[in-house]
C-alpha positions in Angstrom: -43.6 53.0 -74.0 -43.9 56.8 -74.2 -40.3 57.1 -75.4 -40.8 54.3 -78.0 -43.9 56.1 -79.2 -42.2 59.5 -79.5 -39.1 58.1 -81.3 -41.5 56.1 -83.6 -43.5 59.3 -84.3 -40.2 61.1 -85.1 -39.1 58.4 -87.5 -42.6 58.4 -89.1 -42.6 62.2 -89.6 -39.1 61.9 -91.1 -40.3 59.3 -93.6 -43.2 61.6 -94.6 -40.8 64.5 -94.9 -38.5 62.5 -97.2 -41.5 61.5 -99.3 -42.1 65.2 -100.2 -38.5 65.9 -101.3 -37.8 65.6 -104.9 -39.5 66.5 -108.2 -42.2 63.8 -107.7 -43.6 63.2 -104.2 -43.8 59.6 -103.2 -47.4 58.8 -102.3 -46.4 55.4 -100.9 -43.8 57.0 -98.6 -46.3 59.5 -97.3 -49.0 56.8 -96.7 -46.5 54.4 -95.0 -45.1 57.3 -92.8 -48.6 58.4 -91.7 -49.7 54.8 -91.0 -46.6 54.3 -88.9 -47.3 57.6 -87.1 -50.8 56.6 -86.2 -49.6 53.2 -84.9 -46.8 54.7 -82.8 -49.0 57.6 -81.5 -51.7 55.1 -80.5 -49.4 52.9 -78.4 -47.9 55.7 -76.3 -48.5 59.4 -76.7 -52.3 59.1 -77.3 -53.2 57.3 -74.1 -50.2 58.6 -72.1 -51.5 62.1 -72.2 -54.5 61.1 -70.1 -52.6 58.5 -68.0 -49.8 60.9 -66.9 -52.3 63.6 -66.0 -54.4 61.3 -63.9 -51.3 59.9 -62.1 -49.7 63.2 -61.0 -52.6 65.1 -59.5 -53.7 64.4 -55.9 -57.3 63.7 -55.2 -57.9 67.1 -53.7 -57.2 68.9 -57.0 -57.7 66.1 -59.5 -61.1 67.3 -60.9 -59.9 70.8 -61.5 -56.5 69.8 -62.7 -58.0 67.3 -65.2 -60.4 69.9 -66.4 -57.4 72.2 -67.1 -55.5 69.4 -68.7 -58.4 68.5 -71.0 -58.9 72.1 -71.9 -55.3 72.7 -72.8 -55.1 69.4 -74.7 -58.2 70.3 -76.8 -57.1 74.0 -77.3 -53.7 72.9 -78.5 -55.3 70.3 -80.9 -57.7 72.9 -82.2 -54.9 75.5 -82.9 -52.7 72.8 -84.5 -55.5 71.5 -86.7 -56.6 75.0 -87.7 -53.1 76.2 -88.6 -51.7 73.0 -90.2 -52.4 73.7 -93.8 -51.2 77.3 -93.6 -48.0 76.4 -91.8 -47.3 73.4 -94.0 -47.8 75.5 -97.2 -45.6 78.4 -95.8 -42.8 76.0 -94.8 -43.1 73.4 -97.5 -44.6 70.1 -96.7 -41.2 68.4 -96.2 -40.1 71.3 -94.0 -43.2 71.0 -91.8 -42.7 67.3 -91.2 -39.0 67.8 -90.5 -40.1 70.4 -87.9 -42.5 67.8 -86.4 -39.6 65.3 -86.3 -37.5 67.8 -84.3 -40.5 68.6 -82.0 -40.9 64.9 -81.2 -37.2 64.6 -80.3 -37.3 67.7 -78.1 -40.4 66.4 -76.3 -38.7 63.0 -75.8 -35.6 64.7 -74.2 -37.8 66.9 -72.1 -39.9 64.0 -70.8 -36.8 62.0 -70.1 -35.5 64.8 -67.9 -38.7 66.0 -66.2 -41.3 63.2 -66.3 -41.1 61.3 -63.0 -41.6 57.5 -62.7 -45.0 57.1 -61.0 -44.9 53.3 -60.7 -45.5 52.3 -57.1 -45.9 55.9 -55.8 -49.0 57.2 -54.1 -50.6 60.5 -55.1 -49.4 62.0 -51.9 -45.8 61.0 -52.7 -46.2 62.6 -56.2 -47.4 65.8 -54.5 -44.3 65.8 -52.3 -42.1 65.1 -55.3 -43.5 68.1 -57.2 -43.3 70.3 -54.2 -39.6 69.4 -53.9 -38.7 70.0 -57.5 -40.7 73.3 -57.8 -40.0 74.6 -54.3 -43.7 75.3 -54.0 -45.2 73.7 -50.9 -48.6 75.4 -51.3 -50.3 72.3 -52.5 -49.1 70.4 -49.4 -50.5 73.2 -47.2 -53.9 73.0 -49.0 -54.0 69.3 -48.7 -53.1 69.5 -45.0 -56.0 71.9 -44.5 -58.4 69.7 -46.4 -57.3 66.6 -44.5 -57.8 68.4 -41.2 -61.2 69.6 -42.3 -62.2 66.0 -43.3 -61.0 64.6 -40.0 -63.0 67.3 -38.1 -66.1 66.4 -40.1 -65.7 62.7 -39.3 -65.2 63.5 -35.7 -68.4 65.6 -35.6 -70.3 62.8 -37.3 -69.0 60.3 -34.8 -70.1 62.6 -31.9 -73.5 62.9 -33.5 -73.9 59.1 -33.7 -72.7 58.6 -30.2 -75.3 61.1 -28.9 
């Protein structure tokens, strides 16, 4: 669904870009392109941003990782929204939307290469997957330490109950 969404967004941006080419811009083309963009974004990339982030972080780091994900998502959206008019005016409107078409296609290729399938995998399996591809086992070490600490705390509670 993410790939359909990204490809749909790319086509939508291309329609908007084409509506600005020529002596008289096509209002209908721009409206149709933006409506298609909203539809395609809403079925995939909109919710996928939050779904993917929640599926790849283990429980030991999920709260902090989701905070960082949310911050980067909002910071990027703020920068994009703040600079949109200046960039579109500097590049021309059609040039801006062609650039957005290319960005969508690049993201689609990047996600195809790097985004793992999470269906049927536990969070721990995802942690092992990321440790493998990055060569960084520190998260596994941290989780091992946290798990040992949790087990020790449970054992202490059991001992207290037995006494």
